[in-house]
C-alpha positions as CSV (number, residue, x, y, z in Angstrom):
1,X,18.6,-5.1,-4.3
2,X,17.4,-8.2,-2.9
3,X,13.3,-8.9,-2.4
4,X,11.7,-10.4,1.1
5,X,9.7,-13.2,0.5
6,X,5.7,-11.4,2.2
7,X,5.2,-13.9,4.9
8,X,1.3,-14.7,4.8
9,X,0.4,-12.2,7.6
10,X,2.0,-9.5,5.4
11,X,0.2,-10.3,2.8
12,X,-3.7,-10.0,4.6
13,X,-2.3,-6.5,6.1
14,X,-1.3,-5.1,2.6
15,X,-4.3,-6.8,0.8
16,X,-6.8,-5.0,4.0
17,X,-5.2,-1.7,3.1
18,X,-5.6,-2.0,-0.2
19,X,-9.7,-2.8,0.3
20,X,-11.1,0.4,0.2
21,X,-11.1,2.2,-3.2
22,X,-10.2,5.5,-1.9
23,X,-7.0,4.0,-0.6
24,X,-6.0,2.6,-4.4
25,X,-7.3,6.5,-5.1
26,X,-4.2,8.2,-3.3
27,X,-1.4,5.0,-4.6
28,X,-2.5,6.5,-7.7
29,X,-2.0,9.7,-6.7
30,X,1.4,9.3,-5.0
31,X,2.3,7.5,-8.0
32,X,1.3,10.6,-10.3
33,X,3.5,12.9,-8.6
34,X,6.6,14.3,-10.7
35,X,8.4,15.7,-7.4
36,X,8.2,11.9,-5.8
37,X,5.7,13.1,-3.1
38,X,2.8,15.3,-1.5
39,X,1.6,16.5,1.2
40,X,-2.0,15.1,2.8
41,X,-3.7,18.9,1.7
42,X,-2.4,18.0,-2.2
43,X,-3.9,14.4,-2.1
44,X,-6.7,15.8,-0.4
45,X,-7.5,18.7,-3.5
46,X,-7.9,15.5,-5.6
47,X,-10.5,14.1,-3.6
48,X,-13.7,15.0,-2.6
49,X,-13.4,14.3,1.2
50,X,-12.2,16.2,4.4
51,X,-8.8,16.0,5.2
52,X,-8.8,14.3,8.3
53,X,-10.5,11.9,6.3
54,X,-8.4,11.6,3.8
55,X,-5.5,11.4,7.0
56,X,-6.9,8.4,8.4
57,X,-6.5,6.1,5.1
58,X,-2.7,7.7,4.3
59,X,-2.0,6.2,8.1
60,X,-3.5,2.7,7.1
61,X,-0.9,3.0,4.0
62,X,1.5,3.3,6.8
63,X,0.6,1.1,8.9
64,X,1.0,-1.5,5.6
65,X,3.9,0.2,4.7
66,X,2.6,1.2,1.5
67,X,3.8,4.4,2.1
68,X,6.4,6.3,4.1
69,X,6.4,9.7,5.7
70,X,8.5,12.7,4.7
71,X,8.6,15.8,7.3
72,X,8.9,19.1,5.0
73,X,9.1,22.1,7.4
74,X,5.8,21.7,9.5
75,X,4.2,19.2,7.2
76,X,4.5,15.8,6.3
77,X,4.9,14.5,2.5
78,X,4.5,11.1,1.4
79,X,6.1,8.7,-1.5
80,X,4.9,5.5,-2.3
81,X,7.2,2.3,-1.5
82,X,8.1,1.1,-4.2
83,X,10.3,-1.5,-2.5
84,X,7.3,-3.0,-0.7
85,X,5.0,-2.6,-3.4
86,X,7.3,-5.0,-5.6
87,X,7.4,-7.2,-3.1
88,X,3.9,-7.3,-2.8
89,X,3.7,-7.8,-6.4
90,X,5.3,-10.7,-6.1
91,X,4.1,-12.4,-3.4
92,X,1.0,-12.0,-5.2
93,X,2.2,-13.6,-8.3
94,X,3.3,-16.2,-6.4
95,X,0.3,-16.8,-4.6
96,X,-1.9,-16.0,-7.6
97,X,-0.1,-19.1,-9.8
98,X,-0.4,-21.3,-6.4
99,X,-3.6,-21.5,-6.6
100,X,-4.5,-23.0,-10.0
101,X,-2.2,-25.7,-8.9
102,X,-4.6,-28.6,-8.1
103,X,-1.9,-30.7,-6.1
104,X,-1.6,-28.3,-3.2
105,X,-1.6,-29.4,0.4
106,X,-4.2,-27.9,2.5
107,X,-3.5,-26.4,5.6
108,X,-5.6,-26.9,8.5
109,X,-7.2,-24.1,10.3
110,X,-6.6,-24.3,14.1
């Protein structure tokens, strides 16, 4: 599988999505599912939040491409997008390793 490099806008979008502790917990809950996916109700049972709040957080993760939705009957189930998480990991590695170099040209902001 070929990884597509993430652009700065994509990296920033994913970082914003990861910028809330509840969303990090949702990713951990999805990662722990042995069946590979779970419904919003399953996630809600692991958090002390209303289902509507959990749904809003899942939407942010969906929009960032970190999770995907699978319809199961009348319910939507969710699973991690391992490809997108791997791309983000590679992008962060490149970003942070680049920050240790002192000779990098700095792009001027308009």
